[in-house]
N, C-alpha and C positions, 0 to 999 in steps of 0.2 A: 860220885858216879853222875854224869850228865845223862839224861833220859829224854827221848825223843818220841812223841806219840804220832800215830796216823789212824784216822778214821776210815774204814775201809770195807770192801764186800769181798773181794777176790773171787769173783764169780765168771770164770777162774782166774787165779793167780797168773799173770803174764809178763813178758820180758820189761813192760813199761813199768811194772810194779817192782821188779827185780830191780830196775835202776834206780828208783825211788829209795828203796830200802838199803841200796849200797852208798847213795848219797847220805842217808840218815846215819848210817853206821859210822861214818866220818866223824860225827859229833858225840857218838855214845851208844848206850844201849837202846834198843827200840822196843816199844809196845805197840802192838796192833789192835786196835778196838773194832772189832769185827762184826758184822751182822751176821745173825742165825742162819734158820732155815729158809728165811723168806728176805727179798731185799727190798730196798727204799723204793724202786719202781714196781712193787707189787708181783715180781715173779718169784718162783721157788729158785732156790740156788740149786745149781746143776749137780754139785756135789754136797755131802753132809758138811755140817760146820765143823766136825772134828777132822774130817779129811782136807778141808780147806785150811784150817789152822796147822795142821801138820806141815802141808806145803809151805805155809808161810815161814814156819820156824826152819824149816830146812832150806830155806832161801833167804834167810837173813834176820828175821824178825827172832826177838828173845822171848817175848811173853805174848800170848794171844787172849784177850777177853772178849766176851759176847756183848753185843747190843742185842738184848732179847727182843723176841716179838712181844707186843705190836709194834714198838719203837722202832725196829728194823724196817718195818713196811709202813712208815708214815710220811707225810709231808716233808720236805726238805728241812723245814723249821724244826720240825719234832725231831726227826732223825739225827740232825746235826747237833741240837741240844743235848739229846741223849748221849751221843758219843763224847761231847766236850765234857759233860757232867760226869761221866765215868773216868775220862782222864784226869780231869780236876780232882775228883775225890779221892784219887790215890795219894794226893799230897807229894808227889816226887817228881811229876813231869816238869820238865823245863822247856819244851819247844813242842809246839803242834805243827807238823808238816802237812800240806796239803797239795795235790795235784791242782795246776791251774792253767787254763787256756792262755791267760795273760802273763803269769809267773810274777806279777808285780804286786808285793804286800801292801806297800803303801797307798796304792791307787785302790785297791781292794778295800782297804780300811776306810777311805776316803767315801768310796761309793756307799759302803755299809752305813756310815754315819749319816750319810745323806738320806738313805732310804728310812733310817730310824728317826729322823728329826721330826718333831711335832707338826711343823708345816706341811711336810709330804704326807705323814700320815692321815692327818685332818682332811687335807684335799683329795687324797686317794678315796677316804670314807665316803666324802660327798659325791665324788665322781661316780663310785661304783653304785650309789643310791640312784643317780640320775640316768646311769647307762648300764641298766640291768643286763642287756643282752650282749654287753662288752666283757670279753674274757678278762681274767685278772691280770694274765700277762701283758695284754694289749693295754688295759687301763693303766697299769704300773707305768708303762713306757710313756704314755701320753702324759701322765701326771708329772713324770720327772721332767719332761720337755716343758711343761707349764711352770713348774716350781723352779727350774733351775736354768732355763733358757737354752738348753742344749740336748742333744739326742742322748737316749740311754746308751751307756757304752755297750759295745758288742760284748757278750758273754756267752760262753758255753755251758754245758751241764756242770762240769768241775767248778766254775766260777759261781755259779748258782749255789752250789753247796757250800764253798767258800764263805759266802755271805753269811749263811746260817750258823757257820762255826765262829766267825768273827762277832755277830751278834750275841750267841751265847757265852763267849768268853767274856764280854763287856757286862752282859747280865748277871752273871755268876761272879763279877769281880775278880777273875781269875788272874794268877800271875803267871800262866803259861803264855809264852811268847808266840805269835803265829808267824808262820813260813811258808810263802807260796812257792813251789816248786814248778817250773814251766813244764807241762805235760809234754811228752815225747811221743810221737807215734800217731796213730789213727785218732779220730775224735771218738766219742762214747759210743755212737751208734754206727761206727765203721765209717770208712771213706778217709780220704789224706794219705799219707805217707809215713814210713816208720813201724815201729812196733804195732802187731796186731791187736786190736781191742777185744775185750772180752766178748763183746757182741758178735764180732767176727769169728773168733774161736768157738763160740757155741754154735753158731750157723754151721762150722765144719764137722763140729761134734754130731749134730743133727743129721747131716749128710753122710756120716760115718767115713769120713776123709782123714782116717787116723795116720796116715804119711805126713800130711799137711800139719796136722797138730803136732807130731812129734819135732817136726822142723820149725815151728813157730812158737813153741812155748818152753819154759823152763823145764829141765829135766824131771823135776819132782812132780811139776803138773801132769806133763805127759804120762809118767809113770803110774800116778794114783789114778788119773782118767782112766787108763787103760784097765786097771784092775778092777774100778768100778763098773766099768762097762762089761767086763767078763762076769763080775757077780750079780749084774742086774740093779746096780746101786746108782744109777743116774737118775735124776728127777726130770720129768717132763710136765712143764707148767700147763700145757694143752689140756691135761687131764682134770685140771680144776673146773673147767666148764661144766663138765658132767656132774661133778660134786654139786656145783654152784645150783645148775638147771634142777636137779633132783630137788633140793632144798626149796627152791621158788615153787615148782610145780606143786609140791606136797603140803607148803604152809603159806603161801600166797603172801597177802600183804603184811602179816604178823611177822614174818621174817626179818623186817626192817626196823622193828620197833626198838628205838632208844639206841640203834647201832651207830657206833662212832663215826663222825664226820661224813654222814650221809644226808643230804639235803632231801625234802620232800620230792623234788624234781627228778633227782638223780634215782631216788628209790622208785619212781614211778617207771623209768627207762629200764632199771635194772630188772624189774619185775617183767615188763613186757619183753625185754630181749631175752630173759632167761626162759620164758613162756614159748616165744615164737621161734627162737634159733636153734638150728639143728647140729651146729659145730662151733668151734671157738671163734672162727673168722665172722660168721655171720653174727654171733653176739656181740662182736667187738663193733662191728659195722652201725648195730642198732643201739648200743649202749654209748657209744662216744658222742660227745658233742663239742659245741665250739668253747663251752665253759667247762667240759670236764674232758680231760685228756685221757689218752690210752692208759696210762700210769694211774691217774687218779681213780679210774673205773677198775683196775685190776687191784688197788689197794682196797677198794670198796668191797670187792668180791672176797679178799681175804678176811675183812673185818667182820662180814656176814657169816662167812662158814665157821669161823672161830668164835661168833657171838661176843664180839669185843664191844663193850658199852662204852658211852661216853667217860663214865667215871673210872674206866679202866687205865685211861691215858693221862697221868700226872707227871710228876719227875721219876725218871726211871730209877727204881728202888734198890736195884743190885746189879751185880755183875756176875758171870760164870767163866771160871778158868778153863779154857780150850786145848791149851799146848803152851810148853815152855820147854827152854833148854836150861843149862845149868845157871847161866846168867839170869833168866827170867825166874827161876825159882829162888834166887838170891833176892832178887826185886819184892816176890811175893812175900818172903819172909819178912822183909824189913818194912812192908806198908800195912801188912794185915791188920795190925792193933791201931795205927792211926787212920787209916781210910775211913771215910764219912759213909760209905754205903756198904754192905756186906760183899765180901769177895768170895764166893761159893766155890767150892771145888768139886762136889757131886751134887747133881741136881736134887737128889732125895734130902739133901741137908737142908734145903731151902725152908723148911717148916721149923728149923731152930732159931729163924731170925723174925719171928712174930707173923701175924696175920698178914700183913700187907704185903710182905715178901714172899710168903707162902702161896697167897692168891696170884700174885703176878707170875711166880714160876709155874703155877698149874696151868695159867693161860699159854705160857711159852711152850710147855710139855704138849699141850693140846696141839700147838702149831707144828711141832715135830712129829707127832703122831700123825697128823695129815700129811705131812712131807713124804712119810714112809709110803703111802699110799700112791703116789707119784711116781715111785720107782716101777721098774719092771718086774723086780721080785721083792716085794715089800717085806719088811720085817714086822714083829707084833708092835702092837701101838705105844707100848711104853718102853721099846729098844733103848732109845736115847737116854732115858732115866738110868739106866744101868752102866752108861759109858763113863770112863774116867778120862782126864785131861792126857794128851798124848805128850808124856813126858821123853824129850829126845836128848 
């Protein structure tokens, strides 16, 4: 059986995702490696990971596995590597398909190789040391021009993630073949034409424009979103501000001690913003800088809230089954014994796989517990620990 994997967030699942799955299904079975309760840009997923996984299976995926927190809410490099490692660890995936603004696999591989070259990496390190006020993004583009005598290729959010997938495939010496699929529809942050983006859909959810949501999303998405709204189970990321500000105002500078991927400069700004700001918009305006994007700030907030230490983010140690159909269950049965990381069915089973997996799963469970607090009607803190995969 040919198997194609996709690394995704489905926040929420939209018509562009449905198109991608329809193309992948032509080649064989589909495994979706999906972020859990929090996403790569540091937001809370609007729906629970189990709801999003069910939508994916109802819309064409055969098996959905989790990228657990904090890997789901890390930089593109860490997020991409975690997703690729999970797909590669299964030992059954033939192709990794990813959305791309360019849709040119060969061009992306060439760009990835250039960015990984010693001459580029060494020049970039020197440039960053001499230009400390220059953002990493700007520095990368300038160093690319210096090294290769041409402008950095235009790239969108999907292409940037694609580069992290390609780098991980090479680092892991994986046999999985990459396949870029031209993105159809709006860009990541809205704008453009075609299928509505996830960010556009979320804005209509916030505005309670359910007629628009029903017209512009797959049936399964609209149905589960409406049920979640009725049950008070849609998460609101803006509620994170109050949780974070409370922590900063009660613990001060100690709250950032050894927290993952937070520089002293960023810690100072986060502490000042958490103390001075009266709402989420004010906090973002105070905390964001030229060198620290809104996404970086949001990820730092999550790491602080969940007390993620530098030692907590190595290679992703396990994955969790979120949903599957009959084909997905056959895949699971075939790969369980040969997979190189544990594939856990119930969160409580993590303790059976050693201390490192148990500790990682405990951190992910803490994030799930905080996610519940962002809903209009939260459940108890360990509610997701009791959930079972959605078997359809």
